[in-house]
N, C-alpha and C positions, 0 to 999 in steps of 0.2 A: 537549617542545613546549608553547608557552604558549597561553593562551586566545585571544589575538588571531589567531595563526596558525591555530589549529584552527577558529575561526569562519570565517576566509577560505576554508579548505579545504572546510568544510561548505557554505558559501554557493556556492562553485564547483561542488561536486557537485550541489547542489539545483538550481542554474540549468541545469547540463548535462542533468540528468534531465528537467526541465521542457521545455527546448528539444527534446530527443529525442522526448518524447511528443507535442509539438505537431507536429513534422515528420512523425512516423509517422502521426498522425491525419489529416494533410493529404495523405497519400499522395504526398509529394514524391520519395521515394526509389524507384528502380525495383524492381518486384516480379518475381520469377522467373515464367516461364510455367507451370511445374508447381509447385503448392503441395503440400508433403508432407502426407500424411494426418494425421500427429500434430498438425498445427497446429489442426485442428478440435476436438481434445480439450483444448486449452489453457484455454478458458473454464471448463470443469468443474474442471480442475486448479487454476486461479486461485481459484475459489470454495472448493474444499477447503482450499487454503492459507490463504485469508482466514478461514475458519471455524476452522481449527486455531490460527491466530494469536489469534483472539478468545478461545479457550479458554485458550491459554498466557498471555495478558495477565491474564486473571482469576485464573489459578493464581499468577502472579507477584505479584499484589496480595495474595493470601492469604499467600504466604510472607513478604513484607515485613512484613505485619501481625503475623506470628508471630515477627518479628525473625530470620528465617532468611535471612541475606544471601547465603550461598553458593548456596542453591537459587534465590533470587530472581534472582541474577546468571545462573545457568545457564539458567533458563527464559527470561529476557530475551534472552540470546544466541541461543537456539534460535528465538525469535520473530523476531529481527533477521535471522537466516540465512534463515528461511522467507520473510520479507518481501522480502529481496533476490532470492531465487529467483522470487518472485511478479513482481517488477519485470522480470526478464529474460523470463519467460514472457509477461507482459503486452505488453512491447515487441515480442517476436517475433510474437505473435498480431496485434497491430494493424499491424505492418509487412506481414505476408503475407496476412491474411484480408480478405475484403470486409467493409465495415462493415455491421452489422445495425442497422436503424432500428426503433424501436418504432412500430407502426402508427398512423397519424394519426387514424383514426376510433375507436380504442380508448378507452373512457371512463377507463381507468387511466393513460393517457399523461401527464396532468399530475402525477399522483402519482409515476410512474416518473421523469419529468424532474426533479422537485423533489429526489427522493432522489439521482439521478445527479449533478445539478449540485452539490448539497451535498457529495457523496462526492468528486467531482473537486477542488473548491476546497479542501476540508479535507485531502485527500491531499497536495496540493501544499504546503500550509502546514505540515503536520505533519512532513514529511521533515526539514527542518533542526532542528526541535525534538527529534525522536527522535535524530538524529545527535549533537547537542550533549548531550542527556541521557545518552546512552551514554558519551560522552567523560567527562562529570563523574562518572558512576557508576563507570566503570573506573578513574578517578583517585582514587576514594573522596572526592571533594569533595561530601559529603553535603548541605551547605547549598544549593549551586547546583543539584545534582541534584534535590533535593526541590522547589525553587522552580520549576524548569522542568517537571518531571514533573506537577506539579499541573495544568498546562494540556495537556501533550503526551499524557498517558495517556488521558483521556477522548476526546480527538480521535482518537488512534490506534485506540482501541477502537471508536469510532463508524465510522471508515473501514473497519475489518475487517468489522464486522457489516453495514454497508450494501453492502460489496462482494458479500457473499453474497446480500443482498436484490436487488441490481441483477441479478445472474446469474439468480436464480430468476424474476425478472420478464421478462427479455429472452430467456431460453433457449428458450421455445417458438417463437421467431421466427428462430432461427438456421437458416441454409441452408449446406449443405456444397458 
């Protein structure tokens, strides 16, 4: 597969995910009358996955600095799989659960919204970068991989860390 075709596939996946998240957040799709109990545990699972990905990303950086490409690759694949699981869980939760709003009168609301908005925007932007950097890494195109990861890594790390922060800030307001 060439870079142009891969880029088109990555762009298609990224646009599809973005549209799916927008549709689910707008509650356009029908929601079943009975919401399974496990759905209300998904935000906690998502925070755990994000926290684990943060740790894996830092371990991955350590291994590449040690020039241990095999472990670097294994750790990144684990982080990618967990991030994919996160996406499925996130979409499931936002499709089925009622939206939780941060209380209007709470003095921390501006801080929460700033973190949340930056998290959402950067999560959307980093997806195609992560997918392309994985492609280059698996192809052992080190020059392109490094060039892209220089931007993708700190953004992906920020997104995983702020995912946990957002959860910790909103979780007291969840209702089952």
